[in-house]
C-alpha positions in Angstrom: -115.3 -176.9 3.0 -119.0 -176.5 2.0 -120.7 -179.3 0.1 -123.4 -178.4 -2.5 -125.9 -181.1 -3.3 -127.7 -181.4 -6.6 -130.3 -184.0 -7.6 -129.4 -186.2 -10.6 -131.3 -186.0 -13.9 -133.6 -188.9 -12.9 -134.1 -187.4 -9.4 -132.8 -190.6 -7.8 -129.1 -189.9 -7.7 -127.3 -187.3 -5.6 -123.9 -185.8 -6.6 -121.9 -183.8 -4.1 -119.8 -181.0 -5.3 -117.3 -179.2 -3.0 -117.7 -175.5 -3.2 -113.9 -175.0 -3.1 -111.5 -177.2 -5.0 -107.8 -177.3 -4.2 -105.3 -176.0 -6.7 -105.0 -178.7 -9.4 -101.2 -178.1 -9.6 -100.9 -179.0 -5.9 -102.3 -182.5 -6.6 -99.8 -185.3 -7.3 -100.5 -186.8 -10.7 -100.5 -190.3 -9.3 -103.1 -189.4 -6.7 -105.2 -187.5 -9.3 -105.2 -190.5 -11.7 -106.2 -192.9 -8.9 -109.0 -190.5 -8.0 -110.2 -190.5 -11.6 -110.0 -194.3 -11.8 -112.0 -194.7 -8.6 -114.6 -192.2 -9.8 -114.9 -194.1 -13.1 -115.3 -197.4 -11.3 -118.0 -196.0 -9.0 -120.0 -194.3 -11.9 -119.6 -197.4 -14.1 -120.9 -199.7 -11.2 -123.9 -197.4 -10.7 -124.9 -197.7 -14.3 -123.7 -194.6 -16.1 -123.9 -194.9 -19.9 -120.5 -195.5 -21.5 -120.4 -192.3 -23.6 -121.4 -190.2 -20.6 -118.8 -191.8 -18.5 -116.0 -191.1 -21.0 -116.9 -187.4 -21.0 -117.1 -187.2 -17.2 -113.7 -188.8 -16.8 -112.2 -186.4 -19.5 -113.6 -183.4 -17.7 -112.3 -184.7 -14.3 -108.8 -185.0 -15.8 -109.1 -181.5 -17.3 -110.1 -180.1 -13.9 -107.3 -181.9 -12.1 -104.7 -180.8 -14.7 -103.7 -184.3 -16.0 -103.9 -185.9 -19.4 -106.2 -189.0 -19.7 -107.7 -191.0 -22.5 -110.7 -193.3 -21.9 -112.6 -196.0 -23.7 -115.6 -197.5 -22.0 -118.1 -200.2 -22.7 -121.0 -201.5 -20.6 -118.6 -204.1 -19.1 -115.1 -202.4 -19.0 -113.2 -199.2 -18.6 -109.8 -198.7 -20.4 -107.8 -195.8 -19.3 -104.4 -194.3 -19.9 -102.8 -191.3 -18.3 -100.0 -188.9 -19.4 -98.7 -187.9 -22.7 -98.8 -190.5 -25.5 -95.0 -191.1 -25.4 -95.0 -191.7 -21.6 -98.0 -194.0 -21.1 
């Protein structure tokens, strides 16, 4: 797998993007939601703005083929996964 590196908007952060992503249907929903939570924790800890973090996590869920809702503040992340009637 090839990794593509791009400089962050401020030039101080580096984000790594795999050039090939596995089929989202092949990922187990539990593993995918855990990945999204860990991603959110890491970005929150590094200082991402709350509104930006919510959008990044929503896009990650879309890419992984899972349903996720998020509410973030400067001190907390609240997340739920799955359809509303099964959360």
